[in-house]
Structures are given as structure tokens and as C-alpha cells.
C-alpha positions as CSV (number, residue, x, y, z in Angstrom):
1,M,139.5,-121.3,161.3
2,L,140.2,-121.4,158.2
3,P,143.6,-120.0,156.5
4,S,142.6,-116.8,154.4
5,R,145.5,-114.7,152.9
6,P,147.7,-113.5,156.0
7,H,148.0,-109.6,155.0
8,A,144.2,-109.5,154.4
9,K,142.2,-107.2,156.6
10,I,138.9,-108.3,155.9
11,S,136.1,-106.6,157.8
12,A,133.0,-108.5,157.7
13,I,129.8,-106.8,157.9
14,L,126.6,-108.5,158.3
15,L,123.3,-106.4,157.2
16,A,120.4,-107.8,159.2
17,A,118.1,-104.8,159.7
18,G,115.7,-105.3,156.8
19,L,112.8,-105.5,156.8
20,S,111.2,-108.4,155.0
21,R,108.5,-106.5,152.6
22,R,108.8,-109.6,150.6
23,M,107.3,-112.2,153.0
24,G,104.3,-111.0,154.2
25,G,104.5,-109.1,157.4
26,T,106.6,-111.9,158.4
27,D,109.9,-111.1,160.3
28,K,111.6,-113.8,158.0
29,L,115.8,-113.3,160.5
30,L,113.8,-114.6,162.7
31,L,112.3,-117.9,160.7
32,D,113.5,-121.5,162.2
33,Y,116.1,-123.4,159.7
34,D,116.9,-126.6,161.7
35,G,116.8,-125.1,164.8
36,K,117.6,-122.0,164.3
37,T,117.1,-118.7,163.4
38,L,118.4,-117.1,160.1
39,L,119.8,-114.6,161.6
40,S,121.1,-116.7,164.7
41,R,122.8,-118.8,161.5
42,A,124.4,-115.9,159.5
43,I,126.1,-114.4,162.6
44,A,127.5,-117.9,163.4
45,L,128.5,-117.9,160.2
46,M,130.6,-114.8,160.4
47,D,131.9,-115.4,163.6
48,S,133.5,-118.0,162.6
49,L,135.2,-116.3,159.6
50,P,138.9,-115.6,159.8
51,V,138.9,-111.7,159.3
52,Y,140.2,-108.8,160.7
53,E,137.1,-107.5,162.8
54,K,133.3,-108.7,162.8
55,I,130.2,-106.1,163.0
56,L,126.7,-106.9,162.5
57,V,123.9,-104.1,162.0
58,T,120.1,-104.8,162.9
59,T,117.6,-103.8,164.6
60,L,116.9,-103.7,169.0
61,G,113.7,-105.9,167.8
62,R,115.8,-108.4,166.2
63,L,118.9,-108.4,168.7
64,N,116.6,-109.4,172.0
65,H,115.8,-112.6,170.2
66,V,119.5,-113.9,169.4
67,S,122.6,-114.2,171.7
68,V,125.6,-112.7,170.0
69,P,129.7,-113.3,170.5
70,D,131.8,-110.8,172.4
71,S,133.9,-111.2,169.2
72,V,131.1,-109.1,167.0
73,R,130.6,-106.1,167.3
74,V,126.8,-104.9,167.0
75,L,125.4,-101.6,165.4
76,I,121.6,-100.9,165.2
77,N,120.5,-99.2,162.6
78,P,117.0,-97.4,163.3
79,C,115.8,-96.3,160.4
80,P,115.9,-99.6,158.7
81,E,113.2,-97.6,156.3
82,D,116.3,-96.5,154.4
83,G,116.8,-99.3,153.2
84,Q,120.1,-102.0,152.7
85,S,122.5,-99.2,152.4
86,G,121.7,-97.4,155.3
87,S,122.6,-100.5,157.0
88,M,125.8,-100.4,154.5
89,H,126.5,-96.9,155.6
90,L,126.7,-97.7,159.3
91,G,128.8,-100.6,159.0
92,L,131.3,-99.1,156.3
93,R,132.1,-96.0,159.2
94,A,133.1,-98.5,161.9
95,A,134.9,-100.8,159.9
96,S,138.6,-99.9,160.0
97,G,139.5,-103.2,157.3
98,E,141.4,-102.7,153.9
99,Y,138.7,-105.2,152.8
100,Y,134.9,-105.0,153.1
101,L,132.8,-108.5,153.1
102,F,129.1,-107.6,153.0
103,L,126.8,-110.6,154.5
104,A,123.6,-111.0,153.9
105,A,121.6,-113.1,157.0
106,D,118.7,-115.0,154.3
107,Q,121.5,-117.4,152.9
108,P,121.3,-120.0,156.2
109,L,123.0,-122.9,154.0
110,L,126.1,-120.8,154.0
111,E,129.5,-122.9,155.5
112,A,133.1,-121.1,155.7
113,A,134.7,-123.2,153.4
114,D,132.2,-121.6,150.9
115,L,133.5,-118.5,152.0
116,K,137.2,-119.4,151.7
117,P,137.7,-118.4,147.8
118,V,136.6,-115.3,147.9
119,L,138.1,-114.0,150.8
120,D,141.5,-115.5,149.5
121,A,140.9,-113.3,146.6
122,A,141.2,-110.4,148.6
123,E,143.3,-107.6,146.3
124,K,143.6,-103.9,146.5
125,N,141.1,-102.2,143.4
126,K,139.4,-105.0,143.6
127,I,135.6,-105.8,143.6
128,V,135.5,-109.8,144.9
129,Y,131.8,-111.6,144.2
130,P,131.1,-114.9,143.8
131,T,129.1,-116.2,140.9
132,V,126.4,-118.9,140.2
133,E,126.8,-120.3,136.4
134,G,128.6,-116.9,135.5
135,S,124.8,-114.8,137.9
136,P,126.8,-112.8,140.4
137,C,125.6,-113.1,144.2
138,T,126.8,-112.4,147.4
139,P,128.7,-112.1,149.6
140,A,130.5,-109.2,148.3
141,L,133.8,-108.2,149.6
142,F,135.0,-104.5,148.2
143,S,138.4,-103.3,148.4
144,S,138.2,-100.2,150.6
145,V,139.2,-97.9,147.9
146,F,135.9,-97.8,147.1
147,R,134.6,-96.9,150.5
148,E,133.4,-93.2,149.1
149,E,131.7,-94.6,146.8
150,L,129.8,-97.5,148.6
151,L,129.2,-94.4,150.6
152,S,127.6,-93.0,148.1
153,Q,125.3,-95.8,147.0
154,S,121.3,-95.2,148.4
155,G,118.5,-97.4,148.6
156,D,118.7,-101.0,148.4
157,S,121.3,-100.5,145.2
158,G,124.0,-102.1,147.6
159,G,127.3,-102.7,145.7
160,R,125.7,-103.6,142.1
161,L,126.3,-100.1,140.6
162,L,129.6,-100.2,141.3
163,R,130.2,-103.7,139.7
164,M,128.6,-101.6,136.9
165,A,130.7,-98.6,136.8
166,Y,134.1,-100.8,137.4
167,P,133.8,-104.1,135.5
168,D,137.8,-103.9,134.9
169,A,137.7,-104.1,139.0
170,C,136.0,-107.0,139.2
171,R,136.8,-110.2,140.3
172,A,134.3,-113.0,139.6
173,V,134.8,-116.6,141.4
174,E,132.3,-119.2,140.6
175,V,131.7,-121.5,143.3
176,G,132.2,-124.8,144.2
177,N,128.4,-125.5,146.0
178,P,125.9,-123.3,144.1
179,K,123.3,-124.8,146.4
180,N,124.8,-122.8,149.4
181,F,124.2,-120.0,148.3
182,V,120.6,-119.6,147.8
183,D,118.8,-116.8,149.8
184,I,115.8,-116.7,151.4
185,D,113.7,-113.8,149.9
186,C,109.5,-114.9,150.1
187,V,107.7,-116.7,151.3
188,E,108.2,-119.6,148.6
189,S,111.9,-120.2,149.1
190,Y,111.6,-121.0,153.0
191,K,109.2,-123.2,151.7
192,S,111.4,-125.0,149.6
193,L,114.2,-124.9,152.4
194,T,112.3,-126.0,154.8
195,A,111.1,-128.9,152.5
196,G,114.1,-130.2,151.8
197,S,114.9,-130.5,155.5
198,R,112.9,-132.7,155.9
């Protein structure tokens, strides 16, 4: 286990109920990478993090294809068509930590060590996110002081609007392994991922 700051009560929330609209009808989270589905990899990553609690928000159909550890609380999103914010709201209402780490299920190269600088940067009144050459990427971490505003978000905006609204509260952490933060959001990116594993 990777050590994190002992005072940080971080709720990790894995958002895994999206509709994969850019994948041409294929459920990208059930695609295979190196013998495991993207969703299984994301669950294993979250389970390996030294955080206060772990919450998976997904669909019933996907849940039937994965094994979830007892340490992970499962929430079913009955309306994935409402966008990412619907899953975020479900996770937030269930979370009891002082900070929220929102994980995506389509970053199969991420490792726990990649996220340690983000976890260690948890600080009251702060929004922490990794950057690749100065550009923000996921996963992002929010102090619970932003809970109500996160719950007011709609569609697929996620926490981007909060970053824009509170630039002085943001803390960017430049990542050490940029390739590990690549997300699989279309057929081409998945083909590139699997070609690189051969």
C-alpha cells in the first residue's frame, strides 16, 4: 500500500456508468486490455489506493461482468443517459470523506503510484488535479467544501466548471508518467492502446 497523508479522509469515487457514445455501439469499459476489461482494471486500481472509502458507480449490466471486492461499495446508476453528473451525484451523496477523488474507468495504464502526488496534495479549500505539459487531466480531487456546487453540476461537465470558477483554489500537479494518464474515449485510442501492448 502507498502511504498517503494520515489526516486525509479521501472518498474515491469511480464513475463507470457512461454510455460510450464515441465507441460506435461498443461498451468500452468491457473491452479487454492485457487480459482484463477496462472496468476490472479501474476497480483494481481504486481498491489499491490508500483512501478512506471506495465507491463504484456503474450500471447493472456492467456489474454482471466484473468481480467487485468487499472493500468497494457499489451504487447502480439507473439513468446513465443523464451524463457523468448523474453518477457524480450518486457517489457524492454516498460519500462521507473530507475529500472526493473522481476516477474514470477508461484510463487502463494508471497505477496507484501515479496518483500518490494528487492524494498527498489533498488540502481544505483546494481542487487538485494532475496536468500533462500544463494541460489538466483526470482524476481530480475536490475538498468537501465544494460538495454542494458539485451536486449542482449537470450533463457531462464534471468538475471542469469549478476549476474555471475557482482558479485560486486550484492546485495543479504535473505528472511523472504522462502516458499512464491517457484515456480511451474512441475506437482509434483503443486500437492505439492494444497495438502498444504487443
